[in-house]
C-alpha positions in Angstrom: 0.5 -38.3 -11.6 1.9 -35.5 -13.8 1.2 -31.9 -14.6 -1.5 -33.1 -17.0 -4.9 -34.1 -15.7 -5.3 -37.3 -13.5 -7.8 -40.0 -14.3 -10.3 -40.8 -11.6 -9.2 -44.4 -11.3 -6.0 -43.1 -9.7 -8.1 -41.1 -7.2 -10.0 -44.3 -6.3 -6.7 -46.2 -5.9 -5.1 -43.5 -3.8 -8.1 -43.7 -1.4 -8.0 -47.4 -1.1 -5.7 -47.6 1.9 -7.6 -44.9 3.8 -10.8 -46.8 3.3 -9.2 -50.0 4.6 -8.1 -48.1 7.7 -11.6 -46.9 8.3 -10.9 -43.3 7.3 -13.9 -41.4 5.8 -12.8 -40.3 2.3 -15.3 -37.4 2.1 -13.2 -34.9 4.2 -10.1 -35.8 2.1 -11.9 -35.2 -1.1 -13.3 -31.9 0.3 -9.8 -30.8 1.3 -8.6 -31.5 -2.2 -11.5 -29.8 -3.9 -12.6 -33.0 -5.6 -16.4 -33.5 -6.0 -17.3 -37.0 -4.6 -19.7 -37.5 -7.5 -16.8 -37.7 -9.9 -15.6 -41.0 -8.4 -18.6 -42.7 -9.9 -17.7 -41.5 -13.4 -15.2 -43.8 -15.1 -14.2 -41.1 -17.6 -13.8 -38.3 -15.1 -10.5 -36.5 -14.6 -9.1 -34.0 -12.0 -6.4 -31.4 -12.2 -2.8 -32.1 -11.0 -3.3 -29.5 -8.2 -6.3 -31.4 -6.9 -4.4 -34.6 -6.9 -1.5 -33.0 -5.1 -3.8 -31.8 -2.4 -5.4 -35.2 -2.1 -2.0 -36.9 -1.6 -1.1 -34.4 1.1 -4.4 -34.9 2.9 -3.9 -38.7 2.7 -0.4 -38.5 4.2 -1.8 -36.5 7.1 -4.8 -38.8 7.6 -3.0 -42.1 7.4 0.3 -41.0 8.9 1.8 -43.2 6.2 3.9 -42.2 3.3 2.5 -45.3 1.4 -1.0 -44.0 2.1 -2.1 -47.3 3.8 -1.4 -49.2 0.5 1.8 -51.0 1.6 2.2 -54.2 3.7 3.4 -52.0 6.6 3.2 -48.3 7.5 6.0 -46.0 6.5 5.8 -43.1 9.0 5.9 -39.6 7.7 9.4 -38.3 7.8 11.0 -41.6 6.6 11.4 -40.3 3.1 12.9 -37.1 4.3 15.5 -38.9 6.4 16.4 -41.2 3.5 17.0 -38.1 1.3 19.2 -36.6 4.0 21.4 -39.6 4.0 21.9 -39.3 0.2 23.2 -35.8 0.1 26.8 -36.6 1.2 27.2 -39.3 -1.4 29.7 -38.5 -4.2 27.5 -39.8 -7.1 24.1 -41.1 -7.9 25.1 -44.8 -7.7 26.3 -44.5 -4.2 23.3 -42.4 -3.2 20.8 -44.9 -4.6 22.7 -47.8 -2.9 22.5 -45.9 0.4 18.8 -45.1 -0.1 17.8 -48.7 -0.9 19.8 -50.0 2.1 18.1 -47.4 4.3 14.7 -48.8 3.5 16.0 -52.3 4.0 16.4 -51.4 7.7 12.6 -51.4 8.2 10.9 -54.8 8.6 8.3 -55.1 5.9 9.6 -52.0 4.1 10.0 -52.0 0.3 12.7 -54.3 -1.0 14.5 -52.1 -3.5 17.7 -52.6 -5.5 19.7 -50.8 -8.2 22.0 -52.9 -10.3 24.1 -52.2 -13.4 23.8 -54.9 -16.1 27.2 -56.3 -17.2 26.3 -56.5 -20.9 23.6 -54.1 -22.0 24.9 -50.9 -20.3 21.7 -50.4 -18.4 21.1 -49.8 -14.7 18.0 -51.4 -13.4 16.0 -50.1 -10.4 13.9 -53.0 -9.1 11.0 -53.2 -6.6 11.3 -56.7 -5.3 8.5 -56.5 -2.8 5.3 -58.3 -3.6 3.0 -55.3 -4.2 0.2 -57.1 -6.1 -1.9 -58.3 -3.2 -4.7 -55.9 -3.9 -6.1 -53.7 -6.7 -4.4 -50.5 -5.5 -1.0 -52.2 -5.8 -0.7 -51.1 -9.4 -1.0 -47.5 -8.3 1.5 -48.0 -5.5 4.0 -49.6 -7.9 3.7 -46.8 -10.4 4.1 -44.2 -7.6 7.3 -45.9 -6.3 8.9 -46.0 -9.8 7.9 -42.4 -10.5 9.2 -41.0 -7.2 12.5 -42.9 -7.3 13.2 -42.1 -10.9 12.4 -38.4 -10.4 14.3 -38.3 -7.2 17.4 -39.7 -9.0 17.1 -37.0 -11.6 16.7 -34.4 -8.9 19.8 -35.5 -7.1 22.0 -35.0 -10.1 20.1 -32.0 -11.6 19.5 -33.9 -14.9 16.6 -35.7 -16.5 17.3 -39.4 -16.7 15.6 -40.9 -19.8 14.1 -44.3 -19.2 14.6 -47.2 -21.7 11.7 -49.3 -20.4 9.5 -49.9 -17.4 8.0 -53.3 -16.4 5.4 -54.2 -13.9 4.9 -57.5 -12.2 1.1 -57.1 -12.1 -1.2 -57.7 -15.1 -2.1 -54.8 -17.4 -4.8 -52.7 -15.8 -7.7 -51.3 -17.7 -5.9 -48.0 -18.0 -2.6 -49.4 -19.3 -2.5 -47.1 -22.3 -1.8 -44.2 -19.9 1.5 -45.6 -18.7 3.8 -44.8 -21.6 2.8 -41.1 -21.2 3.6 -41.3 -17.5 7.1 -42.7 -18.0 8.0 -41.6 -21.5 9.1 -45.0 -22.6 7.7 -48.5 -23.5 5.9 -50.2 -20.7 5.2 -53.9 -20.3 3.0 -55.8 -17.8 3.3 -59.3 -16.3 7.1 -58.8 -16.0 9.2 -60.9 -13.6 9.7 -57.8 -11.4 8.5 -54.2 -11.2 11.5 -52.3 -12.5 12.8 -49.5 -14.7 15.9 -49.4 -16.8 18.2 -46.4 -17.8 21.7 -45.9 -19.0 24.2 -47.1 -16.4 26.5 -44.1 -17.0 24.1 -41.9 -14.9 25.2 -43.8 -11.8 28.5 -42.0 -12.0 26.9 -38.5 -12.2 27.8 -36.4 -9.2 25.2 -35.5 -6.6 24.7 -31.7 -6.9 21.9 -30.9 -4.4 22.5 -29.4 -0.9 20.4 -29.2 2.2 18.7 -25.9 1.2 17.5 -27.5 -2.0 16.4 -30.6 -0.2 14.3 -28.5 2.3 12.5 -26.9 -0.7 11.9 -30.3 -2.2 10.6 -31.8 1.0 8.0 -29.0 1.5 6.3 -30.4 -1.6 7.3 -34.0 -1.6 6.4 -36.7 -2.4 3.2 -35.4 -3.8 5.0 -32.9 -6.1 7.3 -35.6 -7.4 4.2 -37.5 -8.5 2.4 -34.5 -9.9 5.1 -32.7 -11.8 6.4 -33.7 -15.1 10.0 -35.0 -15.4 11.9 -31.8 -16.3 10.1 -31.5 -19.6 13.0 -32.5 -21.9 11.4 -35.5 -23.8 10.2 -34.8 -27.3 6.7 -35.4 -26.1 7.1 -32.7 -23.5 8.6 -30.3 -26.0 5.5 -30.8 -28.2 3.2 -30.5 -25.2 4.8 -27.3 -24.1 4.6 -25.8 -27.6 0.9 -26.6 -27.8 0.2 -25.4 -24.3 1.8 -22.0 -25.1 -0.4 -21.7 -28.2 -3.5 -22.0 -25.9 -2.4 -19.2 -23.5 -3.7 -16.5 -25.9 -7.0 -15.1 -24.7 -8.2 -14.9 -28.3 -9.5 -18.0 -30.2 -6.5 -20.1 -31.2 -5.6 -22.4 -34.0 -3.2 -25.0 -32.7 -0.1 -25.5 -34.8 -0.1 -28.6 -37.1 2.4 -31.4 -36.6 4.6 -30.0 -39.4 4.8 -26.6 -37.8 5.8 -28.1 -34.5 8.4 -30.2 -36.2 9.9 -27.1 -37.9 10.1 -25.3 -34.5 11.9 -28.3 -33.1 14.2 -28.4 -36.1 13.3 -31.9 -37.2 11.4 -33.4 -40.1 7.7 -34.4 -39.6 8.7 -38.0 -40.1 11.4 -37.7 -37.4 9.0 -36.1 -35.0 6.5 -39.0 -35.5 9.2 -41.6 -35.0 10.4 -40.0 -31.8 7.0 -39.6 -30.4 6.2 -43.2 -31.3 9.3 -44.3 -29.4 8.1 -42.4 -26.4 4.7 -44.2 -26.6 2.6 -41.4 -27.9 1.6 -39.4 -31.0 1.0 -35.8 -32.0 -2.7 -36.2 -32.1 -2.7 -37.8 -28.7 -0.7 -34.9 -27.2 -3.0 -32.4 -28.9 -6.1 -34.0 -27.4 -4.4 -34.2 -24.0 -3.4 -30.5 -24.0 -6.9 -29.4 -25.1 -8.6 -31.7 -22.6 -6.4 -30.5 -19.7 -6.9 -26.8 -20.6 -10.7 -27.4 -20.7 -10.7 -29.2 -17.3 -8.6 -26.5 -15.7 -11.0 -23.8 -17.0 -14.1 -25.7 -15.9 -12.6 -26.2 -12.5 -11.8 -22.5 -12.2 -15.4 -21.7 -13.2 -14.8 -18.2 -14.5 -15.4 -18.7 -18.3 -18.6 -19.6 -20.0 -18.3 -23.0 -21.7 -18.6 -21.5 -25.2 -15.6 -19.2 -24.4 -13.6 -22.2 -23.2 -14.4 -24.1 -26.5 -13.3 -21.1 -28.6 -10.1 -20.5 -26.6 -8.8 -24.0 -27.0 -9.5 -24.0 -30.8 -13.0 -25.3 -31.4 -14.9 -23.2 -33.9 -18.2 -24.8 -33.0 -19.7 -25.7 -29.6 -21.0 -29.1 -30.8 -17.5 -30.2 -31.8 -16.2 -29.3 -28.4 -19.0 -31.1 -26.6 -18.3 -34.3 -28.7 -14.6 -34.1 -28.0 -15.1 -33.5 -24.3 -17.5 -36.5 -24.0 -14.9 -38.6 -25.9 -12.1 -37.5 -23.4 -14.1 -37.8 -20.2 -17.3 -39.7 -20.8 -19.4 -36.7 -19.9 -20.4 -33.2 -21.2 -18.7 -29.9 -20.1 -21.9 -28.8 -18.4 -22.4 -32.1 -16.5 -18.7 -32.0 -15.4 -19.1 -28.4 -14.1 -22.4 -29.2 -12.4 -20.9 -32.2 -10.7 -19.0 -29.6 -8.6 -15.7 -29.2 -10.4 -16.4 -25.6 -11.1 -16.8 -22.6 -8.8 -16.4 -23.0 -5.0 -19.6 -24.3 -3.4 -20.4 -26.3 -6.4 -22.5 -23.6 -8.0 -23.1 -24.0 -11.8 -21.7 -21.8 -14.4 -23.2 -18.5 -15.3 -23.2 -19.4 -18.9 -26.5 -19.6 -20.7 -28.3 -22.9 -20.1 -28.0 -23.9 -23.8 -24.2 -23.9 -23.5 -24.0 -26.3 -20.5 -24.9 -29.7 -22.0 
């Protein structure tokens, strides 16, 4: 649900509605290029592009913008019509008010609201519908908050930093991923599923036109889920710096935290404090960038595993294999042999000793 890799539990959740509708998930996984065997591996991850293709395939198969996960179906095209109604609004507050009232016209549709608090200076976007009737509701709730937050930022052409996110459902097993998704503290078991941001953003003018909306809708809402939120958080600046260092075809030494802090013109202590406030750390971002680069390379299937290890900064193959197992629960060779590599599921051409 970002440009980083996607954990397999999100794939299972996304497929839950289709399964309840009696839709065979195998063709959907095939269309997305996701090996079905990966769904049995709790540590497996897929690329953002694979996830985007899966969401698009699910939209077509279910004819439901909520992927069969909501209490009623939301026909394809509903989101586009809602966006159309927002473009003529003078500011974000009136656009969101119109958008939430639009969905209120549909019986059983999501009960949404945006309210500015009188005292704390925050605007709160709330999902008041009861979405916690089944296991996949955690996925649907996260999708709703991500899409609406990113749509709000898109309408005004600015990133809107979140102060907090709360979910009405209990903490899932993968709760530690949520701060990275939203770039803010996240709590579970809250009274409502909601997100809070500075209320002054509600007065920001809507700057998008119909040509821009047409471009957005060609990729939405899957692209709103899969892309990162304009990349202006400190964590995203660090992630971008590390990712750029890995683009060299030669073996790379990733910059240390102090070097990244210097590039961002802050002290190492300030960098640590800001990353902590966003729910992450330098080491966690470094691991994620390396992990996602490795997954992308293994999915492409063109590099021997030893070459992938060297390119992302591992001087020894065993160290890379240990790290990859820690990240995904499996080895690079097993991941590639599961079918995440070359088309047709053929194994890598790397020597056998480098594949496990």
